DRENPA-3360 file (N, C-alpha, C; in nm, 2 decimals, always signed):
BEGIN
1 = MNFVSLPA = +0.09/-0.12/+0.00/+0.00/+0.00/+0.00/+0.09/+0.12/+0.00 ~ +0.05/+0.22/-0.08/+0.12/+0.35/-0.08/+0.05/+0.44/+0.01 ~ +0.12/+0.51/+0.09/+0.06/+0.62/+0.18/+0.12/+0.75/+0.15 ~ +0.03/+0.85/+0.13/+0.07/+0.98/+0.08/+0.00/+1.09/+0.16 ~ +0.07/+1.19/+0.20/+0.00/+1.31/+0.26/-0.10/+1.36/+0.16 ~ -0.22/+1.40/+0.21/-0.33/+1.44/+0.13/-0.30/+1.57/+0.06 ~ -0.30/+1.57/-0.08/-0.28/+1.69/-0.15/-0.39/+1.78/-0.13 ~ -0.36/+1.90/-0.08/-0.47/+2.00/-0.05/-0.56/+2.03/-0.17;
9 = GQLPDAPA = -0.69/+2.00/-0.15/-0.79/+2.04/-0.25/-0.80/+1.94/-0.37 ~ -0.71/+1.84/-0.38/-0.71/+1.76/-0.50/-0.80/+1.64/-0.49 ~ -0.85/+1.61/-0.37/-0.93/+1.49/-0.35/-1.06/+1.54/-0.28 ~ -1.16/+1.59/-0.36/-1.28/+1.65/-0.31/-1.37/+1.55/-0.23 ~ -1.36/+1.42/-0.25/-1.44/+1.32/-0.18/-1.38/+1.28/-0.05 ~ -1.26/+1.33/-0.01/-1.19/+1.29/+0.11/-1.27/+1.34/+0.23 ~ -1.28/+1.26/+0.34/-1.34/+1.30/+0.46/-1.27/+1.42/+0.52 ~ -1.34/+1.51/+0.59/-1.29/+1.63/+0.64/-1.16/+1.62/+0.72;
17 = DAQQFGTR = -1.15/+1.51/+0.80/-1.04/+1.50/+0.89/-0.93/+1.41/+0.83 ~ -0.93/+1.38/+0.70/-0.83/+1.29/+0.64/-0.70/+1.37/+0.63 ~ -0.59/+1.30/+0.67/-0.46/+1.36/+0.66/-0.37/+1.28/+0.55 ~ -0.41/+1.16/+0.53/-0.33/+1.08/+0.43/-0.43/+1.00/+0.35 ~ -0.39/+0.96/+0.23/-0.47/+0.86/+0.15/-0.37/+0.75/+0.12 ~ -0.43/+0.63/+0.09/-0.35/+0.52/+0.05/-0.42/+0.45/-0.07 ~ -0.34/+0.39/-0.15/-0.39/+0.31/-0.26/-0.28/+0.21/-0.30 ~ -0.33/+0.10/-0.36/-0.24/-0.01/-0.39/-0.16/+0.02/-0.52;
25 = PEHLRFCA = -0.04/-0.04/-0.53/+0.04/-0.02/-0.65/-0.03/-0.05/-0.78 ~ -0.11/-0.16/-0.78/-0.18/-0.20/-0.90/-0.29/-0.10/-0.94 ~ -0.33/-0.01/-0.86/-0.44/+0.08/-0.89/-0.38/+0.22/-0.94 ~ -0.25/+0.24/-0.93/-0.19/+0.36/-0.98/-0.16/+0.34/-1.13 ~ -0.16/+0.45/-1.20/-0.12/+0.45/-1.34/-0.05/+0.58/-1.37 ~ +0.03/+0.57/-1.48/+0.11/+0.69/-1.52/+0.02/+0.78/-1.61 ~ +0.05/+0.91/-1.60/-0.01/+1.01/-1.69/+0.09/+1.12/-1.71 ~ +0.05/+1.22/-1.79/+0.14/+1.33/-1.81/+0.16/+1.41/-1.68;
33 = TGEGLLDG = +0.28/+1.47/-1.67/+0.31/+1.56/-1.56/+0.20/+1.67/-1.55 ~ +0.15/+1.69/-1.43/+0.05/+1.80/-1.40/-0.09/+1.76/-1.43 ~ -0.11/+1.63/-1.48/-0.25/+1.59/-1.52/-0.31/+1.49/-1.42 ~ -0.23/+1.45/-1.32/-0.28/+1.35/-1.23/-0.29/+1.40/-1.09 ~ -0.29/+1.31/-0.99/-0.29/+1.35/-0.85/-0.16/+1.39/-0.80 ~ -0.05/+1.33/-0.85/+0.08/+1.35/-0.80/+0.18/+1.36/-0.91 ~ +0.29/+1.43/-0.89/+0.40/+1.43/-0.99/+0.52/+1.39/-0.92 ~ +0.61/+1.33/-1.00/+0.74/+1.28/-0.95/+0.84/+1.24/-1.06;
41 = TIAFNEAL = +0.94/+1.18/-1.01/+1.05/+1.13/-1.10/+1.07/+0.98/-1.08 ~ +1.09/+0.91/-1.19/+1.12/+0.77/-1.18/+1.25/+0.75/-1.11 ~ +1.25/+0.68/-1.00/+1.37/+0.66/-0.92/+1.43/+0.52/-0.94 ~ +1.35/+0.42/-0.96/+1.39/+0.28/-0.96/+1.29/+0.19/-1.03 ~ +1.33/+0.10/-1.11/+1.24/+0.00/-1.18/+1.28/-0.14/-1.13 ~ +1.19/-0.20/-1.05/+1.21/-0.33/-0.99/+1.15/-0.43/-1.08 ~ +1.23/-0.50/-1.17/+1.17/-0.60/-1.26/+1.15/-0.73/-1.19 ~ +1.03/-0.78/-1.20/+0.99/-0.90/-1.13/+0.95/-1.01/-1.22;
49 = GAENLIHV = +0.98/-1.01/-1.34/+0.94/-1.11/-1.44/+0.82/-1.06/-1.52 ~ +0.70/-1.10/-1.47/+0.57/-1.07/-1.54/+0.53/-0.92/-1.51 ~ +0.59/-0.86/-1.41/+0.55/-0.73/-1.38/+0.67/-0.65/-1.33 ~ +0.65/-0.52/-1.33/+0.76/-0.43/-1.28/+0.70/-0.34/-1.17 ~ +0.77/-0.32/-1.06/+0.73/-0.22/-0.96/+0.82/-0.10/-0.98 ~ +0.76/+0.01/-1.02/+0.83/+0.13/-1.06/+0.81/+0.23/-0.94 ~ +0.93/+0.27/-0.88/+0.93/+0.36/-0.77/+0.94/+0.50/-0.82 ~ +0.85/+0.59/-0.77/+0.84/+0.73/-0.81/+0.86/+0.82/-0.69;
57 = ELTGDGGS = +0.97/+0.90/-0.69/+0.99/+1.00/-0.59/+0.90/+1.12/-0.62 ~ +0.82/+1.15/-0.52/+0.72/+1.26/-0.54/+0.78/+1.40/-0.53 ~ +0.73/+1.48/-0.61/+0.77/+1.62/-0.62/+0.71/+1.70/-0.50 ~ +0.80/+1.77/-0.42/+0.75/+1.85/-0.32/+0.68/+1.79/-0.20 ~ +0.71/+1.66/-0.17/+0.64/+1.59/-0.06/+0.75/+1.54/+0.04 ~ +0.86/+1.61/+0.05/+0.96/+1.58/+0.15/+1.02/+1.44/+0.14 ~ +1.04/+1.39/+0.01/+1.11/+1.27/-0.01/+1.02/+1.15/-0.01 ~ +0.89/+1.17/-0.01/+0.80/+1.05/-0.02/+0.80/+0.99/-0.16;
65 = SVIVRVNA = +0.76/+0.87/-0.16/+0.76/+0.80/-0.29/+0.63/+0.71/-0.29 ~ +0.60/+0.67/-0.41/+0.49/+0.57/-0.44/+0.55/+0.46/-0.53 ~ +0.48/+0.35/-0.53/+0.52/+0.24/-0.62/+0.40/+0.21/-0.71 ~ +0.43/+0.21/-0.84/+0.33/+0.18/-0.95/+0.36/+0.04/-1.00 ~ +0.26/-0.05/-1.00/+0.28/-0.18/-1.06/+0.23/-0.19/-1.20 ~ +0.31/-0.23/-1.29/+0.28/-0.24/-1.43/+0.32/-0.37/-1.49 ~ +0.25/-0.41/-1.59/+0.29/-0.53/-1.67/+0.42/-0.51/-1.73 ~ +0.51/-0.61/-1.72/+0.65/-0.60/-1.77/+0.65/-0.56/-1.92;
73 = NAPAPALG = +0.55/-0.59/-2.00/+0.55/-0.56/-2.14/+0.49/-0.42/-2.17 ~ +0.43/-0.36/-2.07/+0.37/-0.23/-2.09/+0.47/-0.12/-2.10 ~ +0.44/-0.02/-2.18/+0.54/+0.10/-2.18/+0.53/+0.17/-2.05 ~ +0.65/+0.22/-2.00/+0.66/+0.29/-1.88/+0.77/+0.39/-1.89 ~ +0.76/+0.50/-1.81/+0.87/+0.60/-1.81/+1.00/+0.54/-1.77 ~ +1.11/+0.60/-1.82/+1.24/+0.55/-1.80/+1.30/+0.62/-1.67 ~ +1.40/+0.56/-1.62/+1.47/+0.61/-1.50/+1.50/+0.76/-1.52 ~ +1.47/+0.84/-1.42/+1.49/+0.98/-1.43/+1.39/+1.07/-1.50;
81 = DKTGVTAE = +1.29/+1.00/-1.56/+1.18/+1.07/-1.63/+1.09/+1.14/-1.53 ~ +1.04/+1.25/-1.56/+0.93/+1.32/-1.48/+0.80/+1.26/-1.53 ~ +0.71/+1.24/-1.44/+0.58/+1.17/-1.47/+0.47/+1.22/-1.37 ~ +0.35/+1.20/-1.42/+0.23/+1.21/-1.33/+0.19/+1.08/-1.29 ~ +0.12/+1.07/-1.18/+0.06/+0.94/-1.13/-0.08/+0.97/-1.09 ~ -0.17/+0.88/-1.12/-0.31/+0.90/-1.09/-0.38/+0.77/-1.06 ~ -0.50/+0.77/-1.01/-0.58/+0.65/-0.98/-0.73/+0.69/-0.97 ~ -0.81/+0.60/-0.98/-0.96/+0.62/-0.97/-0.99/+0.63/-0.82;
89 = PEHFFFFD = -1.08/+0.73/-0.79/-1.12/+0.75/-0.65/-1.17/+0.63/-0.57 ~ -1.23/+0.54/-0.64/-1.28/+0.42/-0.57/-1.17/+0.33/-0.51 ~ -1.05/+0.36/-0.55/-0.94/+0.28/-0.49/-0.86/+0.35/-0.38 ~ -0.92/+0.46/-0.33/-0.85/+0.54/-0.22/-0.90/+0.49/-0.09 ~ -0.81/+0.49/+0.01/-0.84/+0.47/+0.15/-0.79/+0.59/+0.22 ~ -0.87/+0.64/+0.31/-0.83/+0.77/+0.38/-0.80/+0.74/+0.53 ~ -0.70/+0.82/+0.58/-0.66/+0.79/+0.72/-0.65/+0.93/+0.79 ~ -0.68/+0.92/+0.92/-0.67/+1.05/+1.00/-0.53/+1.07/+1.05;
97 = KNGQRLPT = -0.51/+1.17/+1.14/-0.38/+1.20/+1.19/-0.31/+1.10/+1.28 ~ -0.40/+1.00/+1.33/-0.35/+0.89/+1.41/-0.33/+0.76/+1.33 ~ -0.35/+0.77/+1.20/-0.33/+0.66/+1.11/-0.45/+0.56/+1.11 ~ -0.57/+0.61/+1.17/-0.69/+0.52/+1.17/-0.76/+0.54/+1.03 ~ -0.81/+0.43/+0.98/-0.88/+0.44/+0.85/-1.01/+0.51/+0.87 ~ -1.05/+0.59/+0.78/-1.18/+0.67/+0.79/-1.27/+0.60/+0.69 ~ -1.40/+0.61/+0.72/-1.50/+0.56/+0.63/-1.51/+0.65/+0.51 ~ -1.55/+0.59/+0.39/-1.57/+0.67/+0.27/-1.71/+0.67/+0.24;
105 = A = -1.75/+0.76/+0.16/-1.90/+0.78/+0.12/-1.94/+0.67/+0.03;
% end
């Protein structure tokens, strides 16, 4: 599970007391920089045979990173590339300041 500080104003369906959101690597996908939820730089590509786990260092989030799982044959950004990362809201989990999961609507 990827845990990220909640981007201010970017997740309108987030509960009012949400401080973080989480989503699984298989639910994240790449998009153009500035068009997704998060932006970052490709830091590492972990090739696992049938799939790759691509580590993305997030821009402006104090060194946080997320992992995107992709099919090994799928096109993906190269090491050092800037990229956007997005996901569908139904795959978000929200957490309060104590790390407790919050109910979603």
